[in-house]
N, C-alpha and C positions, 0 to 999 in steps of 0.2 A: 628564523623562518621566515620564506618571501611573501609578499603582501600583495600578489597580482591575482583580486578575485576571479577572473574567469579563467584564468589556469586552476585553481583551488577548484572552482566549478566541476569546473571539466575533468581533472583529476579523482572528486568525488565521484563523479558518472562514471567512469572505466572503472572505479571501484566497484561500483551496482554490479554492471557488467561481467567483473572477474567472479564477484561472489553467485549470481545466476549461474554461470558457467563453470567455477573452479569449487564452489561451496567456500566456506571460513577458513580451511585450511590451505587454501588456495592464493588465498587474501594476500598477497608480498607487494612489496614498493616496487620490483624488478616486471610482478606481474599488471601491477597497474600503469606502470610506465609503458610498455610493449600494449595496452587495452590501449592509451591515451595516443597512445603513435610518437610519444618526447622522448628525450634523450633517456639514458640511465642514468640514476641520481634523482631524478627531476621532483618525482613523490616524494623521497628523505627528506626533502628542502623544504617542503610545505606540511608537513606532518609530524609532530613529534615523535609516535611512534604507532605499530599497529592497534593499540587503545582507540589512539587518536583518528587512526585513518576508519576503524571501526563504527566508532560515535557520530562521527561527521555523514558517514554515509549512512546511518539511520534517519538523522533528521534530514537528509537530503530526500529520501526515499518520501517522507509524506509530502515533503514538499511539492513533488513529480507526480501524486497521490491523489492531491485534491482536488477537487472541480476547478474551472476555472469559473470567472464570475459570470460571462455569458449560460455557463450551462446551471449555476446558481440560480441566476435569472430566470431560465425557461423555467426552471424546475416550482418555481413562484407562478405562473402564469396556470391561467384555466382554474376548472373546476377543480379541488383537494377533496378527490373521493378514493372508493378503491381499485377502480381503472387505474386513475393520476398515478397512484403509488405503483402498480402493478409498471405501470412507463418506467417510472423511478427508478427501482430495482434493477429491474432491464439496463437500463443507463447505466448504475453504478457497477452490475455484475463487467458489462461492457467496456467499461472504461476500467476498471483495474485489471483486467483478462486484457488489456491491450497493452497494458506498462508489465509483462511479463514477467522480464528480467530484474523488475524492481519488485514487483510482490515476490517473484521466487528468492532474492536475494534480502528480501524481509523476513521469510523464511529461515535462511540461514542464520539471519543475524537473533532470532529468536533465539533460538537453541544455542547460537554463542551467549548469549544473555547470561544465560545459566553459570557461567562461569567467568564474565566479564558483569562486574556493580554495576562500574561508570552506563556501563555501555543498558543494560538491565532499568538503571535510573531512567535512563534518556528514553527507551520503548517506553516502558512506564508510564513517565508520561506524556508520552505522545500518544501512545495509544488512548488515556483515557481520555488524554484530550476529545480526540478525534469521538468515543463516544458519547462523552458528555455535548458536546457539538450535533453530534446524531441525533440526541434523545431532544434537546432544547431546538434544534432546526423543526425535526418533527411536533415538537410541541407548540410552536410560532406559526407552521405551515395549517393547520386545520385538518389534516390527513386523519385519517378514522384511525384508530386504535389506542394505546398508552405509551408511555417509556418502555416499560414490559416488551409489547408488539416489536417496534426498534431493536432493543437489546435481542432478543428472540432473533428478528431479520438479519442481524452483524453475524452476530455466530452462526446460524445456519449460511447465509451467502459466501462467509467468508469460507468455508468449507468446500461451498460448492467449486469454487472460484480454485482452492487447491486442487481439487481433483481435476477440473478442466485443464489447469495449466501441467499437471503431474502426469497424469494419466489420462489424457483426451479422448482416449476410446473406451472410457467408462461410460460415458453419456453424449449420445448424441446433438447436436446443437439442440432438433425440435425437443428433445427430453429434457435438457437443461433450460430451453424456454419456458417448457411445463413445469420443473420443480419451481421455479422461480415462481412463477405465478400459483402454485398451491400453498409455496410459501407464507407468501404475502397473506394469501386466503384465509390460510390455518391460523397464521399468529392475530389474524384479526378477531376470529373465531373466540372470543375466551369466556 
């Protein structure tokens, strides 16, 4: 296998786009080569097989979904109250929705993980780490609510993002905004 990290990352990013457009069945080395605009056969030089490609795409999606340091720093500023919590959840929904191909590819990978144990192990680890990080950030932030509030918001907002990306006409932008507000406020009323 080749060792050009920049090329490998571009191929993995192309695989994410292919997953979002064509689904798991459409993820072939040929499709990745075409999406990355590289010569035919390039992807097969970088990945041992499709399982390897699926697994590396699964890892890369989370790298791209995570907030950058500036966003994390901003989240710690100001009064950590219910209003701030609502603002943070709006930022989260907007940021994740903006990487629509990544989130759609992640949905494809979740389905594919039911058939690929290595992919399932990777996604289980990454998603559990994400949930634990959200709970830890919540606990350290001084935001209202408890760990259950953080998990309930994780579950509710993930499905809201699915609706927004797959059936965008279900909820208007205003309804989406109101639903995020309500999800935060109701998760805090325990």
